[in-house]
C-alpha positions as a Markdown table, in Angstrom:
| # | Residue | x | y | z |
|---|---|---|---|---|
| 1 | Met | -2.4 | 37.1 | 0.9 |
| 2 | Asn | -5.8 | 37.9 | 2.3 |
| 3 | Leu | -8.9 | 38.7 | 0.3 |
| 4 | Asn | -8.7 | 42.5 | 0.9 |
| 5 | Asp | -5.1 | 42.7 | -0.4 |
| 6 | Tyr | -6.0 | 40.6 | -3.4 |
| 7 | Met | -9.0 | 42.8 | -4.3 |
| 8 | Asn | -6.8 | 45.9 | -4.2 |
| 9 | Leu | -4.5 | 44.5 | -6.8 |
| 10 | Ser | -4.7 | 45.6 | -10.4 |
| 11 | Asn | -6.0 | 43.0 | -12.9 |
| 12 | Glu | -2.5 | 42.3 | -14.1 |
| 13 | Lys | -1.3 | 41.7 | -10.6 |
| 14 | Lys | -4.3 | 39.5 | -9.8 |
| 15 | Phe | -3.5 | 37.4 | -12.9 |
| 16 | Glu | 0.1 | 37.2 | -12.0 |
| 17 | His | -0.8 | 36.1 | -8.5 |
| 18 | Phe | -3.2 | 33.5 | -9.9 |
| 19 | Met | -0.5 | 32.1 | -12.2 |
| 20 | Asn | 2.1 | 32.0 | -9.5 |
| 21 | Thr | -0.1 | 30.3 | -6.9 |
| 22 | Arg | -2.1 | 27.8 | -9.0 |
| 23 | Thr | -1.6 | 24.0 | -8.5 |
| 24 | Ser | -1.4 | 21.2 | -11.0 |
| 25 | Thr | -4.5 | 19.5 | -9.5 |
| 26 | Asn | -7.4 | 19.9 | -7.1 |
| 27 | Arg | -7.5 | 16.2 | -6.4 |
| 28 | Thr | -6.8 | 15.2 | -2.8 |
| 29 | Ala | -5.9 | 11.7 | -1.7 |
| 30 | Gly | -9.6 | 11.1 | -1.1 |
| 31 | Tyr | -10.2 | 11.4 | -4.9 |
| 32 | Tyr | -8.0 | 8.4 | -5.6 |
| 33 | Val | -8.5 | 6.3 | -2.4 |
| 34 | Asn | -11.7 | 5.5 | -0.4 |
| 35 | Trp | -9.9 | 5.8 | 3.0 |
| 36 | Glu | -13.0 | 4.7 | 4.9 |
| 37 | Lys | -13.1 | 1.5 | 3.0 |
| 38 | Val | -9.3 | 1.0 | 3.4 |
| 39 | Asn | -9.6 | 1.4 | 7.1 |
| 40 | Lys | -12.6 | -1.0 | 7.2 |
| 41 | Met | -10.7 | -3.7 | 5.2 |
| 42 | Val | -7.4 | -3.3 | 7.0 |
| 43 | Lys | -8.9 | -3.3 | 10.6 |
| 44 | Pro | -9.0 | -7.1 | 10.9 |
| 45 | Phe | -5.3 | -7.4 | 10.0 |
| 46 | Glu | -4.1 | -4.5 | 12.1 |
| 47 | Val | -2.2 | -6.6 | 14.6 |
| 48 | Ser | -0.7 | -8.9 | 11.9 |
| 49 | Leu | 0.4 | -5.9 | 9.9 |
| 50 | Asn | 2.1 | -4.4 | 12.9 |
| 51 | Thr | 3.8 | -7.7 | 13.6 |
| 52 | Leu | 5.0 | -7.7 | 9.9 |
| 53 | Asn | 6.7 | -4.4 | 10.6 |
| 54 | Tyr | 9.3 | -6.5 | 12.4 |
| 55 | Leu | 10.7 | -7.3 | 9.0 |
| 56 | Ile | 11.4 | -3.7 | 8.0 |
| 57 | Gly | 15.2 | -3.2 | 7.7 |
| 58 | Arg | 16.2 | -6.8 | 8.3 |
| 59 | Glu | 19.3 | -7.8 | 6.4 |
| 60 | Asn | 18.1 | -11.2 | 5.4 |
| 61 | Ile | 14.4 | -10.5 | 5.0 |
| 62 | Trp | 13.7 | -13.7 | 3.1 |
| 63 | Asp | 14.9 | -16.0 | 5.9 |
| 64 | Glu | 13.4 | -13.7 | 8.6 |
| 65 | Ala | 10.0 | -13.7 | 6.8 |
| 66 | Lys | 10.1 | -17.4 | 6.3 |
| 67 | Thr | 10.9 | -18.0 | 10.0 |
| 68 | Leu | 8.2 | -15.5 | 11.1 |
| 69 | Phe | 5.6 | -17.1 | 8.8 |
| 70 | Leu | 6.4 | -20.6 | 10.0 |
| 71 | Glu | 6.1 | -19.5 | 13.6 |
| 72 | Gln | 2.9 | -17.5 | 13.0 |
| 73 | Pro | 1.3 | -18.8 | 9.8 |
| 74 | Asn | -1.9 | -16.8 | 10.2 |
| 75 | Leu | 0.2 | -13.7 | 9.5 |
| 76 | Leu | 0.0 | -14.8 | 5.8 |
| 77 | Arg | -3.7 | -13.9 | 5.8 |
| 78 | Ala | -2.6 | -10.2 | 6.0 |
| 79 | Ile | -0.6 | -10.3 | 2.8 |
| 80 | Pro | -3.4 | -9.6 | 0.3 |
| 81 | Ser | -4.4 | -6.5 | 2.4 |
| 82 | Leu | -0.8 | -5.5 | 2.6 |
| 83 | Ile | -0.4 | -5.5 | -1.2 |
| 84 | Ala | -3.9 | -4.1 | -1.8 |
| 85 | Ser | -5.2 | -7.3 | -3.5 |
| 86 | Arg | -8.9 | -8.2 | -3.4 |
| 87 | Asp | -7.9 | -11.8 | -4.4 |
| 88 | Lys | -7.3 | -14.3 | -1.6 |
| 89 | Lys | -5.6 | -16.7 | -4.0 |
| 90 | Leu | -2.7 | -15.3 | -6.1 |
| 91 | Asp | -0.8 | -16.8 | -9.0 |
| 92 | Val | 2.9 | -16.3 | -8.5 |
| 93 | Leu | 5.7 | -16.6 | -11.0 |
| 94 | Asp | 8.9 | -18.2 | -9.9 |
| 95 | Val | 12.1 | -18.2 | -11.9 |
| 96 | Lys | 14.5 | -20.9 | -11.1 |
| 97 | Asn | 17.6 | -21.6 | -13.2 |
| 98 | Gly | 16.0 | -19.8 | -16.1 |
| 99 | Ala | 12.8 | -21.9 | -15.9 |
| 100 | Leu | 9.5 | -20.2 | -15.4 |
| 101 | Glu | 7.1 | -21.9 | -13.0 |
| 102 | Phe | 3.7 | -20.7 | -11.8 |
| 103 | Tyr | 2.1 | -21.7 | -8.5 |
| 104 | Glu | -0.9 | -20.6 | -6.6 |
| 105 | Val | -0.8 | -19.2 | -3.1 |
| 106 | Asp | -4.0 | -19.4 | -1.1 |
| 107 | Phe | -4.1 | -16.9 | 1.8 |
| 108 | Val | -7.2 | -18.4 | 3.3 |
| 109 | Lys | -6.2 | -22.1 | 3.4 |
| 110 | Ile | -2.6 | -21.7 | 4.3 |
| 111 | Asn | -0.3 | -24.6 | 3.3 |
| 112 | Leu | 3.0 | -24.6 | 5.2 |
| 113 | Glu | 4.3 | -27.4 | 3.0 |
| 114 | Thr | 4.9 | -25.0 | 0.0 |
| 115 | Asn | 7.6 | -22.4 | 0.2 |
């Protein structure tokens, strides 16, 4: 509806139009995310992130990812950016046979001996 049509409506019809066309929020994605900063932070990992797209849809993603990371260990540096973490060292919980174990993964100093 253009402005002239709206202005010619009765007050009741204007109110009805308002109620029928209002939205639940006026917040765009820019309100929640600083996209300029995201683009700046992701840029160094762009090629790595595109390489990781290879894993999408793989049936045995665990083994495929392990093989890929062993062949190209520097891809691991992109993981914090991929999961939107500011930390370059992450504590990870591992559950094996009902036992809880924590270990640290350092995405700067990559250790291929840990799995």
